[in-house]
Every structure is written in structure tokens, then in C-alpha cells.
N, C-alpha and C positions, 0 to 999 in steps of 0.2 A: 503493499498499499503504500501510495506517495505523501510525502510530508506538506502539510500545506505551508505555502511559501518557498517550498524547495525548487530549485531549478536545476534539472539535469544536464550532463553534459551531452550535448546533441551531436549528432553524426551530419556533416556537411557533405551534401550531395553536389551542388553547385552552389553559387553566390546566392541564388534565389530558393534553394531548395534545402530544408534541412529536417532530419527525421528524429525523432523519439526511438529511441532503443527499444525494442520490444521486452528487454528485461528490467525497463523501468519501473513497471510495476508487474507482480507476480501474475496477474490474470489476465495481462494484454495478450489478445489473440492475433493482432498485427500490429505493426509499427503505426507511429503517428507521424505525421507529414505536414510540414509549415512551410508556406511559401511566402517567404519575406525576405527583403533586402538584407543587406548587413545593419543599415539605420535604422528599420521597423525592428528588425529583433532585439536591437538594444533597447527598444520601449515597450518589450514584450512582457506583459503581465504573468508571472507566475500560475495563476488561476486560471488563465487562458490555455497555457501548457498544459495544467493538469485535468482541465476538462477534456480537452483533446486526447489525453491518455484513457481517460475514463471511457469515452466513448469506445475506445477499442476493446474494452472486455467485452462488449455487447455478443450475443452469439449471432454468426451467420456472418459478420462483417467482413468484406471483401477488400484484398490489396492494403488500404490505410485508413485510418481516422485522419482527415484533413482539416485544415485549418487555412482560410484565405489572408492575403496581407491585410485585411482590414479587420482581423480577427480581434474579439475581445470578450468578457467574461457574459454568461448569460446563463440561462436555467436550462440545467442540465449539458445541453450542447454548448460549446461557447457559440455565440453571434458571428459569422463568419463560418461555420461548421460546415463541412460535406462527408456524408458518409453514406456507402452503397450496401446494400443487406441482400442476400440470397433471396430469391422471390419463393422459395421452398423451405428452408431452414434459418430464415433470417426472422428479424423481430421489426416491428414500426413502434417508435414511441413519439408522443406529442412534443417531448423535449428537443427533439432533432427538427420541429417544424416553426417555433415559436411560441414561448409562453413566461409568466412570470406569475409570481405571489406575493400578496402584501400581508405582513405577519406581525404577531402580537407575542409579546413574552409570556410565559405558560404561568405566571401569577395574574394575568387579566381576568378581571372578573366580569361574567357573562351575565346579563339579567335574563333570567327565565322568565317563561309567561306566567308562572305562578308567583312572581314576586320575590322570588330568592335569588341570592348571586352565587356562582360555581365556577372558580377557576375554569378557565379554558382548557386546561390539560387534562381535566377529568371527564371532558367530552369524548375520549377517546374509544372508550367501551360503549358509549349511550349516545352518539350524537344522530342516529338514524332513527331514534323512537324520541326524541326532544322537540319541544317548541320553544323559540327565544323570542324576546321582543324586537319589533321592528319598526323602524319610524316611516310612516306615511307622510311624508313632508306636508307641514299646515295643517293637517288635521289629527284624526286620532292615531294613537300607536296600533299596530296589528301585531300579531303573532305570526310565527313563520318556521317552516320545518328547515330541515339542514339538510343539503343534498350531498354535503363532503366535509369531511374534516381533515385537514391537512396538518402534519407535524414533520417539521424540517428542520435541516442543521442551520444555523446562522451564518449567512454568507452577506447582509448588507450592513452597512453602517448602523447603529439602533441609536435612538433617541429618546429622551424622558419630556413630554411636554407637560407644561402647568400651568393652571390658569390663575385668575386674579381670585377666584372664590375657594382655591385650593385643591382643586380636582387635579389629578395626574394619570398618565397612562406612559407606556415603555412600547415603543413600536417602530418596526423596521422604517427605512426613509421613503420608501414607496409607498406606504400607507396612508390611504386616504382619510381625512378628517373632512364634515361636513361644515362648510362655512358660508357667509353671505352670497358668495359666488359660486356655490354649488360645491361636490368634492373636490378637494385640493390635497396633494400628497404633502407628506410633512415636510419633506426636503424644499417644497416650493415655498411653505409657510414661512421660512427661515428669512425669506428677503421680503416679506411683507413688512407693512409698519408694524410696530409695537403694540399698537391698539387692533391688531387683526383678532375679530372675533370667530370663534366657534363655537357650535352645537352642543349645549351637555343637557341629559334628562336627569334633573336633580333627584328622581327618586331612586334609593337607592334598594328598598326591601331587606331583607335578612340574610345572614349567611346560611346555605344548605346545611341541612342535618337530616339524615337518613330516618324517617320514621319508623317506630315499634311495629310489630306485626298483631297487636291486641285486637281482636274481634270486636266489632262496635253492635253489627246487626247480626243475628243468626237467624237461619231459617225458622225456626221456633218462634222468634220474636214476631215476625210476619203472620204465622199461623195463629198467633195469640190474638191478634186484632179483631175486634168485633164489629164487622161493617155489615150490618142488615142480613145477617145470613148469608154472605158471600164467601163461597168457597175458595179459600186461599191458597191453594195447591196451584193452579193456574198464576197466580201472581207470584209465587215462588219460583215457579217455574219462569217466567218472563224475566225476573229481577237475575237467574241465573244464567240465564241465556245472554245476558248483556255484562256477563262478570262482575255483577254488583252483589251478590249473596255467594257464600256470606261476606258481608263488609268489614274491612280490616283498616287499621291506620296506614297500612301501606299499598291499600288497594288503589290501581290507576285511576278510578272513578271519584275516588274521595275529594280530591281537590275542587271539581265541580261541583259536586255535591255540597261542599261547605261554603262555597260562593251563593248556591241557590238558595242555601238555607239560610244565611246571614240575610241574604235581600228579602226573603220570604218574609222575615221576622218585621220587617218595615213596612215596603210598598208593595206587599203582594196579600194574597189571602188562598187558603187551601179550605177544600169541603168537599162531602159526601152527598150526594144526592141517590137515595137508593143504594145502591152498590158500586155505583159510578163516583171516581174522583176525579175533581177539577182542580187544577192549580191556575191561579190567575196573577199577573205581573203587571206593573203600573209604572210609567217613567216617562222619559223623552225617547222618540222612535230610535236614534242612534244607540241609545244604551239599552234598549230592549232587543236590539238584532243581538248584541254581544251576549245577552241570555240566552237568548233562540240558538246561536251556534253552541254555547256549552249543553244545552239540551239535546242538541242533535248529537253532540259527542258521547252521549252518553247512551245514544242508542233509542232515545224517544222523538216523536213529531210534535212541534209547536205548531199551533196555529198561524196566521199573518198576523201582523199587527192592526189593530182595529182603532180606528180614531172618531170621538163624537163630544159634541159640546154637551157639557152637563150644568144645571142650575142646582145650587147648592144654598140651604139656608138653617144657619147653625145656632142657637143658643149659647153664647159663649160667657165667660165672665165678666165681659166689657159690654154686655148685651147682645142682641140679635144681630147676626153677620149674614148678608147674601151676597152671593158673588157667581159668576159664571166661569168656567174653565174646559179649555180642551183637553181631552183626556185620551190619553194611547194606553193600549194594554194588548197583550197578547194571551191567550191560555193553552193548556195542554191538559188533553183528559185523559191521561193514563192513570188509572187506578194504581198500577204497579209502584209507578214513581212516588206517587200518593201517600201510599202505604209505608215506602222506604223511609220518607222523609218523615211521616208520623215517629216511625219507629227511632229515627234520629233525634227527634224532640220538636220538631215543628207540630204545634197544636193545630187541629183544624177547628174551621170556625171564626168567630169573634175573637182576637186575642186580648181585647181589652176587657173582658168580661170574664175572664179566666186565668188559672194560675199555671205557670209553665216556668220553668228554670232551665238554664244549660244541663244537660247531664254531665256525670263526671268524666267521662270518657274525653269530652272536649279541652279538660285542664290536662290531660296527659298528652295532649298531641305535639308534635314538633312546634316550634314557635313560627315556621313559615306558615304552618296550617292553620294555626290560630289567627295569623295575620289574614289569610283569606277569609276566614271567617267574620272578623271584624270590619275589613276593610269593604266586604260587600254590604254589610248591616249599616255602616257609616256612608256608604253610597245613597243609602234610601234615606238616612234619618240624620245624620251628624249636620250641625250646620257649614255652610260654606266658608271658607275663608275671607273674610271681609274687613276693612280697616273701619276706625270709628269715625263717625260723621265730624268732620271738623278739624280730625287728626289721622291725616294720611299716612302717617310713618306707623301708626301703631295698630294692630290687630285685637278685635273684639277676642273674648276667649271662645273655644269651641263648646256649643252645649247639643246634648242628647238628650231630646224630649219623648218621653212615652206616656200614654192615657192609661189608667187603670180605673175601675171602678171602686166607689169608696170603700167597699165591703172588704177587696182585696188590695190595699195600698201597700200593705206589707210586703206581699209576693212583688209586687213593682220595684219596691225599694232593694230588696233581694238581688232580683236581676240586674239591677241597675251597680249595685255591689261586685256582682260577678264580672261584669264588663269592667269595673275599675280593678279588679284583681288581674284579668286578662292584659290590660293596659299596663300594670305595672310590671309584667314579665318583659316589656319592651324599654322599662327604665321611665314609663309616662306616668307623671302625676295625674289625678284626677279626683275628684269628691263629689259627692251628692250634696244638691242645694235644695233649698224648701220647696214642698209641693204646692200647688193651689187649685181651687176648685175651678174646672174649665168649663163645664157646661152640662146642661139638665137633658139625658136621654129620652127617647119618643115613651120609654117604659116608665120613666120618671127617677130611673136611677142618677146619682151624681157622677160624672167623669173628672178626675183628677189628672193634673199635669205634674209628672214627675220628671225632674232634670239633674243630670250629671253634668259638671263641670269640670272641664279639662284644662289645667293649668296654663296660665298665660306667659310664661316665661320665654324669650326666644328660644333658648336650648328644647323647653318642653314640647314647644310647636313645631321646631327642627324634626325632632324625633318623631312625633306622632305625623306629620307631614310625607317625611323621607320614607321613614319606615313600615307605617301602616297604610296611610295613603287612601284612595277611594278606589272602589272597582264598581263597574256599573254606573259610573257616572262621570261622563268625559269631562263635564263643566268644572266639577269639583277637584278633579284631578287636575286638570291644566292649573287651576288657580293655585292649588296646592303646591305643585314643582316650582310656578313662578314665585310663590311666598317663601318656599326654601331658600332659593337664591337669591332673593330681597333681604330676608334677615341674616343669611351668612353675611353678605356685603354690608349690611347696616351695623353688625356685629364687629367687622372689621374696623370699621369708621369709629365706631364707638372705644374699642380697643385702642385706635390711634391715638384719639383724643385722650385717653385716660394715660396713655405712655407720654404724651407729651404734656401733661399737666404735672405728673412726676418729676420729669425731665427738667420742666420749668422751675419748679421748687429747688432740685438738686443744684440748677445753675446759679439761682440767685443764691444760696447759700454759699457757693463757690466764688461770690463776688461779681458775677456778670450783672452787665445793667439789663433794664427791660427791652434796650433797643437790639442788643446783643442776642439777648434771648429771641426775640421775637424773629430778628434774620435767620437765626439756626433752626429753630422750631416752626416756623411758617409753613403751610401745605394747604391744601385745596380745602380740607374740613377742620384746619385749626389756623384761627385769625388772632389777629392782637388783642381783640376784646376778651377771647377765651383764655388766653394767657394772664390776662389782667387780673381776671375773676380767679383763675387758680391761684395766682399769688397772693392776691390780697384777700380773698375769701376764702379761699380752701375748699376743698371737696369733701363732703361726709357720704356722699353717693357716686356711684358711675355718671358719668357724663352722658347726657341724650345724644341723639342723632341733630346735626345742625340744620338750620333752615335751608342750608345748601344741598344738604342731602335731597333726593328726590322722592316724590311721594309714591306709595305702590301703585296707584294708577299710573303714573307717569313712566314707572318702570316697566308695567306692563305692556304699555304701550310702545315703549322703545324697544323691548329686551326679548318679549315672549314671540315664538314662532308660530304664527296661528293658534290653533287651540291643539296643539299637538303636546303639550306639557315642556317641549324642549325651550330652551333659553339661549341666549346668545350670552357668552362670557369671553374676556379677553384674555389674550395668552400673556402670561405673566414670564415664561423663559422657555427656550427650549435648548437642551443640552445634549451634547453627544455624550454616549455612555459606553462603558465597557459590559459587554453583555456574553457568556461563553455557555449557550446553551441552547435548546431545541425553541422555534419559534412555531406559532400555530397561526391557523386562518380557518375560517367558515367558507363555503359556497352554500347560500342560503336560497328557499325558494321564493320568497317574495320578489316580484317585480324590483322594489325599489332598492335592492342588495346592500342591507345594510343590517347592523346590528347594535347593541348597547354594550360597550366595554367600560368598565370604570367610570359609568355616567357620560363617556365618551360617546358620539353618533359616527362609527367609524365605516368603500365601495369598490388570417391569411394576407399577406402585404405584398405589394408590388408597385412597379413604378411606369409611367407611360411617358411617351413625348409627342406632341401634337407640331407639326411643321406649318410655317404660314409663307405668302409672300410679301408680308409686312417687312418694312425695314426698320431699323432703330431710329432714323430719322422722323419714320411715320409716327412711332408709339413714343419716343422719348416725352414729347413734350405733354403726352396726356396721361403719363404713366402714374402720377398719384393718384388722380381720379380714377383710372383704369383699374389702380390695385384696390381702392375702396370700394368699386363696383363688384369686384371678384369677391373681397371678402364679406360682402354682403349677399352675394348670390350664391357663393356656397359655403352652406353651413360648417362651422369648424370649430373645434375645441372640445374638451373633455366630455361637456353635456350636450354637445350637438344635438338637434332634434332636424329629423328630415322634413323637405319643404312638401311632401307627397304623403298621402294614407295609401296604405297597400292592405288588402284583406289576407286571409289566412292561406288562401289557395294562390293568390298572386304572389305571395313571399314564399310558397313551396315552388313556385316556378321560378322566383330568383336562385334559390339553391339548387334547382335542377339544372335549370338552363344559361346561368350566369349572364355574361354580357349580350348574348343571344335576346334573354328577354328585354333588357332594357331597349336595346335595337327595335324590337316588334312592337314596343310601346311608344316608339318615336322618339327615342333618347340616341339618335344617330342613324349611321347609313351601313349597309352592309358590306362595304368596304372596311369598316372598321374591324368586322370579325376577321378579314383576311390578315390583317396586321395584329392581331393579339395571338399571344402564345396559346397553342390549343385552340384556336379560334375563341377565345375568350370563354371556353367551357371544358370540364372534364367530365366524361361521361362517368355517372355514377357507378359504381362497380356493384352495388347492392342496393336494396330498398333504403330509400330515404327514410332515415329516423331522427328527426329533428324534435327537440323536447319543447314544451312551452316556454321555458325560459330561454332558449334560443330564440323562438319566435319574438318574445316579447322583448328582448335586447336588440334584435336586426331590424324589427319593424320601425322604430322611431329613427333609426340610423343611415338608413339606406339613403345613399346619396350626400354623405357629409365625411367631410375632410379628416376629423380625429385630431389628435394632439401630439405633444413631445416633438420628435425628427420627422412627423408629417407636415406636408407643404405642397403648394401651389405657387410656382413660380416663371415668372415672364422673363426669359433669356433671350441673350443675342449670340449667334454664331461668329465667335472670334478668331479660331483657327479651323482650318482643314489640312489633315496630314495626310488621308487617302482621296484624291479626288475622284477615282472611279467609283470606289464604294459609296462616296458621299452621293456622287450622282445618283446612285443605284437607290439611296436612301432619300433622296429627293431634298437634300440639305445643302443651301449654297451660305457662303460667307457673308456674314453682315445681316442675314435675314432673322427675324424673330421666330423661335420656337416657346412652347409651353411645356413644363415638366410637371407631373403630378405624382405623388409620391402618397400612397395610402393603401389601407386594407379591408379587413373583414369586420373592423371597428368590435364592438361587445358582442355580437354573435360568435365571433372567431374566438374570442378569450372564452366564452361560455361554452363553447364546444371542446375546448383543450380542457377546461376545469371539470367539465363532467365525466369524461374518458379518462382524465388522470387516475381518479379513483377506482374506477373499473380496471385499469392496466396496472396499477401497484396490486390488484388482487390478482389478477392474471399472472404478474412475474412469479409470485407466490404458487399459484395453483399449477404453472408449469416449471416450477423449480428453476426458475432463473434468477440467481446470484447478482444482485446488482451492488456495487460498489459505491453507488449514490443514488439516493431514493428518487433524485428528480431525473433519473433516467427511466423511471417508470417504462414498461414496455411489456407487448405481447409476441407470440408468435405470429409472423405477418398472415399466417394462414389459419390462425384460429379463430374463431367467432368475435372474439373480442378486438383480435387484431383488425379483422377484415369490415367490422362495424363501425372503428374509429377511422379506418381509411376512408371509407364511404363518407362520414360525417366531415373529415377533413376537405374531401373534395368538394363537398357541399359548400364549407366555408370559403374555399378558394373561388369557386364561382360566385359566391356573393362579393366578393372582393372585386371580381372583373365587373359585375353589375353595378357596382359601386363607384369604379372609377371611369365606368362608361355615361352614367348620369352626370357627374362631375364634369367629365367632357363637353357633354351638352350644354352644361350651363356655362361653361366657359366660352364655348362657342358663339351661344346668344349674347354675353356680353361683350365679347369683341366686336360680334355684328352691331350692335348698337353703337359703339363707338367709330368703327371703321367701315361701316356698310356692309351689305348682305353678299356682295360678289368675292368677298375676300377668300382665300384660299386657306381651308383648317382641317389638313389632312392626318390622321394619326399615322406616325412614322412605326410605332411598335407600343406593344405592352408587355412586360415582364415580370413574373411573380418572382419572389425569392424568400417567401418561407412557407417550404410546400415539401411533399414528399411523392414522387412521381415513379412509376413503374416503366422502367425503360431497359431497352437493350444494350450492353456494351460489352466491348471485348475484353475478357481477361484471360491473361497466359494463353494468348492465341485463339481461345474459343470465345463464341457469341454467348452472352448470358444476360437472362432478365434478372434484375434486380431494382430493389425499391431506394431510389435514391433519395436521401433526406438532405435538403439545401436549407438551411437556417441563416438567415441573412446572407445568402449568397443566390446567385443567378446562372441561369443556363446560359450557355455560350456554345450551341451547336455549328460547327463548319459547314461550309459550302456543300451542296448536293445531299446534306442530311435532310431523310423526307420530311421530318418534323418542323423544318424550316419553312415561313411561308412562302409559296411560289414566287412571288414579287422579289424575294431576297436568295433565292435557293441558289444563284449562279455566284453569290459573292459570300453569303453566311448570315447568320441570326444578327441581328442588332443587340448589343449588350448596353444597358442602361446605367451608369455609375454617377448617381447625384453626388456632388459635393457638401461638404458642410454650407451654412448657410452664409452667402455673401462671397462664396469660393466658387472657382470653376467647376462644371461636371462635365461628363464624359461620354460620347456616344462611342463605342468600339465595336468590334466585328468578332464573332467565334471564328475559332482557326482548329484545324485539324488536331492540332496539338493537345488542345483541351481534352479531347478523347481519350488521349493516350494518358495524360497527366491527371485530370482532374473530374473525371465522368462527366466531361462536357460542362463543367463549372467555373465561375469566375467570381470576384468580387463583386460587392453590391453598392458600396457606398465607401467613404472615408474612414471609418471606424473611430469608436472613442477611444481617448487617449486619457481622458480626466472626467471623474465624475459630475453628476449634475450639482451634488452639494459643493464641490471645489468650486464649480463656475459659478455657483449663486453667491459663494463667500468672495470670489475674485473679481465679479464683473456686474454691473449694472445693467438691466435693460435699455434705461434712456441713453446711457453712454454707447452700448452699443447700437442702437438706431443713429445715432449721430454719427457714428463712426461709417456705418453703413452708406448713411447719406452723402458723407463726404467723398464716397466711392461713386456715388452716382445711384445707389441702389435704394430705392423705396422700399418699406418694410411695414407690414401692419401685422399686429399680434394679439389674440385675444386678451395678454397679459404680458407685463413687461419681464416677469420670471421667465416666459418661454425662450425670450431674445438671450437671457442671461444664461440659462442653463445648455440652450443651442449655439452659444459663441462660438466663432469659427477656431478657436485657440485649443478648445477642448477635443479636437479631431485630429487625425492624422492628416497631414498634408495630401488632399486626393490626387494630387499630381505624384506623389511617392507610389501611394497605392496601385496607380492605374499603370506604371513604369513596371512594377512587378511582372502584371500579367501579360502587358506587351513584350518585355524581353523574355518571359518565358514561352511566348508564342501561343500562350491561351486564348488572346484575344487582341487582336491588334487595335491601335487607336484610330478613328475615323475624323472624328470633330472635338474640338472644345467649343462649350458654351458657358457665358458668363451671365449673372442674375443683374436684371435691371429694376424687378419689382417682384416681392416675395409676400405671400399670406401664409401666415402660420396658425396653427389650431393652438 
């Protein structure tokens, strides 16, 4: 096994070919081969070399594991890696096509749907049966299943992010956090202003504790119920069928039953008519939908939600009250569910007129189970978080009320004492306050209102609202989350003022003047008047929040994110940390692709060139407006959304037909397909199986550019190196070309993510020993291997359709500026993150192999049948983008490529510096200024994109291209230079 960071002694074959000896690693099946100049070799990262060696250990690999001159570390394979695997005995791997994962440290606490926290590392054996909280931005949270759990060695820089409210999380540089600008990677946050805000979900719940297995309800408990002569055996059978009998503290259905039980004791009713049980719930429609879902999870059928206007007249302590109210409710007529809840302690009939208490088993539950019961009861009955009239900084104490007939007041008091005892388990103070006569019932009985008051200290309120909170009441949940954040900030300000007061006294005692003290201690919430009072009047109590501190209503307006419960919190610090352990991530089922960790809300490629008959003189005067128009007309960036809507059947056609679908829809002409690799479509080798999640991610991103190193570039042909081939390509010196670099967006990532876990299991199933889990793979002829290959081909087809649609919008934009009669012909479209079944000569014999090109491009020579007919006499165009602001190159595939590289060449300049280092060293505004000075107009979604893509963090494109040119893999045809760039 290689050592991390160790560089082996390489065998020099030529000045541009270097081999990694097969004995560098014990399990290497073939040597590694690097195509590098001596200059590029000096800049080679050890991780790139080690990944190249790792690939050489995979079954069925042929000849060499290769790295192109632009190679740098990737996921599994190096980016710029090429490997061919035997079509019968070899494997196929997502790591050889293009993939990455964003990771959290092992101690990140994930918020479960049941309101408890569990470290992410503990999901390894339970992830496929759990639901965790997911943010549906702007509205209420959702629960989501998990499609994949990933545990990987640390490969990236790790950071600790701390917010002003004191929340912190440790995660990899690539991990995205939710900001006002959408999901932003941690490494990108570092260059933002210090007041950059990220989304926090202040509800924390409680730590997970495995419940006991004590039985709560047995079969005989059901049989003992007397329901108008009903035969209870059918009820027992119905409950057993749903795994609800016997019901134990560790039963899967108990969490949902606890929530339903709590809410029923507040805003619900349960009764039996004859032998038929009915349960009815009242509330707001959205909240009722949550209850309906939980009832369905238990295996019962709820009714739809009914709405009606009701007129009420009640004789209260203050006199007769009449009012009208829009009432929403639903019911379930399951006698078996009603019987079960009765046995659990929910009394049927009018609760105010009968005695009941929580049974003993409730007090033996785990803390998180007690929380479910309390929070749903509070969702129905506890007062909402609200500030005092005229005192917008201070909250009313929460009050829980219940009505009891005069004859059973003592039972009501005992019930409230039980609530108080349960709250004390959370460290929350509460006490009963006096009861009062409320109204006279129709039968003449007097009803009394009993109240439980929860302590109003900030610490007590924070515990209540962040640990217990509210279930089945989104409005109260939203207000409680915001109140928690508000109180934390308020307490920080109070502590700051208290500290300043003490320091002022100390400074005065040391001889400092008032002016000196004020100069030293002045802060936004510590003014001169406060310091004077601290010095001259002293403080007998803690200071209050100052008038300069915003009210809760103002905080809600400024910081709450819709009614989701999320709030904005400013970043205090981002620090690089040492971390030597595994990192973890989920792939969740919800379309919003997020989850809550430590309270934080944590979310195929190719190139084409279009030639025009425009000259630089035609375009240069309009370049700024042209780039602005391209930026508007071609959606770009991390969250870019498509300009069109497609149905499920249309999207399936995209995955099947690629660029051909786009042309059929009017996004191009048939000649475009003739100038695409594979004619813009790979024939699917098997049945198309794309998941709902792939469809959901692919639909809104079709026809969008993406982010990072993806771009749309207006270029001018500066040099011609081979006139004959340039003529064959239709390219002339001084004319304008457009280069588009983008891929399959979220759909491609989703495909890789879904198959990664499958192939990890397949590797174990087929006893493939992996030196790196990132090389997860399956025998290529296995069911798992062929299903992945089919899905990957579908992703490649999506990418071709994506670039075809972008081409259409580029043409439209140019025609608006320069007229409809300009020439805009596609030169070529080449993929560079793909695996293909191809025939190659190995040891003098033709063999079918699966060639993985990750960040590498095909470079077939003249005469090859897969080269478009228009170029078959000269060879396939090879498109090599430069870094932003530097030249790009168009080359032509040569026969030597078939001998050396399985018909492959480099795909770009290749990074030599991390994005983190770029953000630390460069400023986006300065990069833009420098590019403009060179005559290059650039527009990006954010300045950080320009900083992380600074030209200096890439290898010189000319040096990279020279290697493949000198090797005879591909010959230089033209050099093109940018004059306008749009970046995602």
C-alpha cells in the first residue's frame, strides 16, 4: 500500500512519458503511465500519482492506468485519468467518470423526524429505514428518507464554521450551506463579507436514547374493553396486522401514536357510536395534513379535510361571548385505532367532564418519546410565543390551560402536575397558577379553567422552545424557533453589557478617566450613558437589553426565512482544522436535497465549439452588451433554473435521444448532430431506469450552464498551426468562435450518487478488493454494472441535449445583435466525463474494452469510423479549453493516440492550486479588472467564481497542449483567445 504524500521513483520512457512501476503497490495489476513534460512533472501532486496507482489495482484493467498532462486529484480516479477495462472480465466505476461528495465529520448531529439528535456516523446500520428533517425553503419542514449513506476517508481541507449565536459545524470545503444566495460551498463562504448569513434551524430536540422494550398495551388489554358488545378479536387482528399489538416502548409505531395521543388530548375528540369508533382532529389545514400522514404511516385511512363556518355562543366568566369561526377538521373511523388509543390512556367522550391521567408507562419512556407527547399536546394547547404589548423585547410567559367540571377540579390539577413533572425531566421550570370559574354548561355544571405557567426566564424559554417545541402546529413552531435565536442574541447583548459594566468599574479603580473608559468599552450596545450609570449608580441586577436592540417583531421581519422555522445567522468565523478520521454524507430522497446537522441546513460534462463568419472588429464594439445578453439568456450558476418546462415523458426522451431530442424540438438543425461525438446520443445498452430524484433534479436544469469551471466564452481565432485541417474544420484566423463547457448538471450527479452505494455493495458481493472505497465498481457484465452503464449513457445524452439547447440560445442572442443571416455552425461537441465500449488494438489484437475518460477527451485519428464524415479525412476535432482569460486550443486526433492512450487526450489546463488558496490570494473584482485590461469582458454569478477560477491556479494551457502535440496524440490546429466570458 502506498504512503500518503509519498512519491515513487518513476521510470522515464521518454521526456513526455513516465511510468509508475508495477511494484509501487502490492496489488497493482498494470503499471501507471503519466504523460507529462519535465516541467509539469515537477508540479505533479502526490495524490494524483497515488490515485493513478490505485486505479491500476482494479480487475480487468488493460495496458496501463493513465494520467493526462492536465491530471490532478479527483474522486477515485484522478481528473485527467484514462483506463480501459476488458469487456468481459473488467469493471465499471462511477469514480472513473466524474463524481464528488461533500462531507461532514463523524460527530455532526443529525436532526431526526422524531425530534432527536443522532451523530451521523451512527446511521451506518440504520440509514435505509430512517427519516430525517429536510427544509422545504420558505415553508414548513418536511421529513425525508435517505437513499444513501456514505463514509469516506478525509481527502479535502476541513473547516469549522461558527455563527454569532454560537452554533458550529465541521465540514469539508465542498460542503454547501444555505445562504440568502442559495446553497454556497464552505470554501466560497470564506471570501464573502464577514456579515455573510447562513440558515440555522434553532430547534435542537434531545439526544437519542434507545427505548426499553416494556410492553404498553397487550392483546388482553384490548379484549377487556367493553364497546357495546363488540367482538374484539377482529380489533386485535387489525392491530396485529399493522404491528401495533403488542405495543411496546420500542415499537416502530409508538412515536406516531404518542404524537396523535398528545394532540387528541388537546384539539381532538374520540367517541364510540354503537361499536364504531370515530376520532376527529381540529386545526389548521397544513397542520392537519401532518396528522393525516402519520395516521397513514400507522396503516389507517384518514378522511379528507372538511371546512365549515360555525357560530358559537358561550357563557363565560366575563359574560356571554358569540363568534363565528372557520373550522377545519378530519376524522378516521377506525375502531381498532380508537381502541388502541383508549388503552394507551386517551379517554373517549367529553374529557372536561371525566377524570383521566397519564398512565405510569408514560413516565418510563425515553426523553425523546416524552418530547413527542408533550410537543403535540403543546401544539394544540400551549400559548404561542408572543411579546408583551408595548414591550417588544420581552415574552409573555407560556400558559397551558384546560377546562374541568367543578366536581373534578382536583383531577385536572393532578394532570397539570404530571405535565410539570414531565417538563422537569427537560430541566424546564413550571408551576400551577390559580383556577377560575369559566362558564356554565348547558346541563348547569360549572366549568373551571386550570392553568400551568411555564417559567419566563430566557434560559427556561430557550429550553422549552428548542428542546420540546411544537408538533402539528407550524405557526407556533416557526415563532418558537425565531424566539430561540432572538433570546440567544439578546442574552449575548446583555452579557456584553454586564461585562462592560464590570470592566468599567475595574478601569475606574485603576485610575482611568471616564473618557478613556468610554473610548475603550464603546460598542454598538454599550454607550456612554450606560457606562456612566454603571460607574455612578452601580448595578444590583443584570442590565437589560438596550433601546438600540431590535424588537422581536423587527427580528422576525429581518431574519425569519418564511414560516419554515429557519432564521438567518451571521458567520463569526471560518477556520481550517486538523481532522484525521472518516467523513460522512447522505443522499436524501426529498427534492430539496438537504438535511439539518448541528442546526445548520447543509446540497457528464463536455465542450463544444461554434464557428461564425463574424470578425473581432464586428464583435468587439458590442462585447459588453453581448456578454450581458448571453448571461441573461443562458441560465447559469449553482441554482440555475431552466427556461422551459418538460413533462416526464419528454424528459425520458432527453435521456434516451440526447441532442436529437433537442433538434426535434427546434433547438438546432440536423447538421449539428453530424458534428457531435456519437451524433449527440449514445444508444442505451439496457432499459432506461432513471429514478424520480434524477427526474426532479434534471427537469429544472435542462438548458442551463452550471457553475465552477463551466463557462460560455466568446473567442477570436488568434493562431492557425495547420491550415489544411483548419480549413476542414471551417475555422479562419481573426474570426469569432463560441466555446461552451457544461455537462449533465444535477441529473448526472444524482445518477452517480444512486449507483455509488449499489456498486459499493456489488464490489463486496463479487469479492472485489478495493484499495480505495472511492473506486466502488462492479463487473461490467453484471446486472449492477450494466444498469450503471445504461444510466451513465442516459446522463451523457442529457448533457448533449443540454449543450444543444444552450447553443440554440447562443445563436438567438448573436442573431439579435448581428442579424439572422450570420453563419453559426457547430464545429464539434466532445464529451470528457464518460465511459464507452470501444475497440482498441492491444498486444497486436483487437479487443473490446470499456474506456473510462474522467476529465479526458477522445482523440480519434483520420479514417476512424467514429469520426464524423466531414472530418474523417483529417481526424476528430479535440477541444482543449484554457483557464479563464487564457488561450484555448483546437487540436486534431492522430494515429499515435490509438497506440498510446486508447485514443484519448487531455481536456483542459488542469488545476495546480486549490479553490481555497485562490480565494485567499485573489479577489474577484481584481481578476475582473485584470481581464478587462487584457480586452476580456467577463460576467459571473458572484465574484468568488472569478477568484477561484483565477488563471494562475491552472497549469499554462500551452504547456499541457504541447505534451499531447509532441507525443503525436493530437496535433495543434488553432489557438483561440477569449474576448468575452460568462461564468456560472
